[in-house]
Residue, then its C-alpha position, 0 to 999 in steps of 0.5 A: m585656072r578653070t578645072i572642067a570634068v566632062i561626064n556621062q554615065k551614058g557611053g555614045v553621047g560625044k564625051t570624049t571627042s569633046s573632052v579631046n576636041l574642046s580642049a583641043a581647040l582651046a589650045e589653038s587659041g593660045r591657052r594652056v591645057c591640060l587634059l587627064d584622062l580618067d577611062p580606063q579604056a583610054h581612048a582620049s589618049l588614044h584619040l591625041g597618039i599618046t599611049a602609056n604602056d606597061g610600066e609607065p606613068s600613067m593615071y593608074e599610077i597617080l591615084c596608087g601613090q607611084c608617081t606624081v602627075a608631072d611624072a605622067r604629063q606628054k605634052v602633045s603641043d605647046y599649048l596641050s599636054v596630056v595625062p594618058s590612062n590605060l586598062d590598069l586603071a581599071a583595077s584602081e577601083l576595086e584597089l582605092a575601095g579600102e583607102v581612107g579618103r579615097e575621093m579625094i586622092l586626085r584633089d591633093k595629087l592635082a595640088e602637087d603640081d605647080e604647072p601653069f595652065d589656063y584650063m585643066i579638062l578631065d575625060c571621066p569613064p561613062s559610069l558613077g564609080v571611085l574614079t568619076i567622084n575623084a574627078l568631081v572633087a578634084v574639080n570647079e565645073v562640070f561639062l554635061p554632053l547630050q545627045p538629041h535624043f530621047l534615050a539619052l535623057h534616061g538617068l539624067s537626073k540621077l547623074l545630076r543627083t549624084v553631081e549635087v551629092v558631090s557638089r553638096r557634101l565633098n565640093n562646095s565650089l563644085r557647079l555644072s556651068g556647061v550643057m553641051l549637044c553633040m551629034y546634033d542633026s537639024n534636019t530632024r524635029l526630035a533634035a530640036e524636040v529634045s533641046t527644047d525640053i532639055d533648055e526648060f529643065f535647065g532653066a527651070t531648076r536653075d532658079a531652084q537649086d544654087f548647083f545650076n546657078q551658072a548652067r549654060f546651054f551651050d549656043t553651039r551645036i555639035r553636028r554629025n560629022i564623019r571626019l570626028a569620027e574618023a581623026p581619033s584613028f589617025g591619033q589627031s585631033i580634029f585640027q590636025y585631021a580637018p581642019q576645014s571640016n564642020g567638026a573643026v567649026d563647032y568645037q572651035s565656036l564652042a571654045e570661044e562660048v568657054i573663054a566667053q565664060e570667063s569674061a561674063k563671070a568678071r562682069d558679074s564679080q564687077r558688079m557685085a563688088a559695085 
């Protein structure tokens, strides 16, 4: 099973949209996917028409030891399930502050769950607090969504330093494996310039640090598309709401690239074994 955290401490870069629609695209391809909503705003849950009302099992109850992952998981379709969030999760930052080993709670809870999935995707909050650290300790891969705008690059080095520290101290298997551009407008020169800058940055860093060795700048650009903005209000993924839209085409293409990473990794393993 591939475990992937979708993170960016800056809001409005397409993080939740990508978490939901990449999960839905992988499920459309016949992969078994579980989406975990770690954001107290619960936008990923609402995007798929899932709510966790007071007293119902949610990510908050999981982290506080009141239920298991299986108790909180809800099925969206044959191949897609969601572990929902709600505003109670915001209190977990304070409640877990004095807990010994608080960074490992989610990892340990997931280890208890024996439901077979091909992918587990974690939608993280726009911050670098306890919830995001729990996600980074629990997964093996990080996907980084970016908007091709200079302000979207502000704070990127701090984010990458944080993830690298977690990789070095708490989770040796953690790697940045994918960078995706969202809200892309191919008609602007700025988008092309920022894309080139990001590509050069990761290309230079990849050779210097193990954490970036497997990083791939996805060829797919998630274009600006009003259908992507409309879909959450109907509680549907883009594939339910507008399957012929550019948004659906782009996320299906992204899912194909993600799946192709597995074949590339298998080939590399065979070459090393030989």
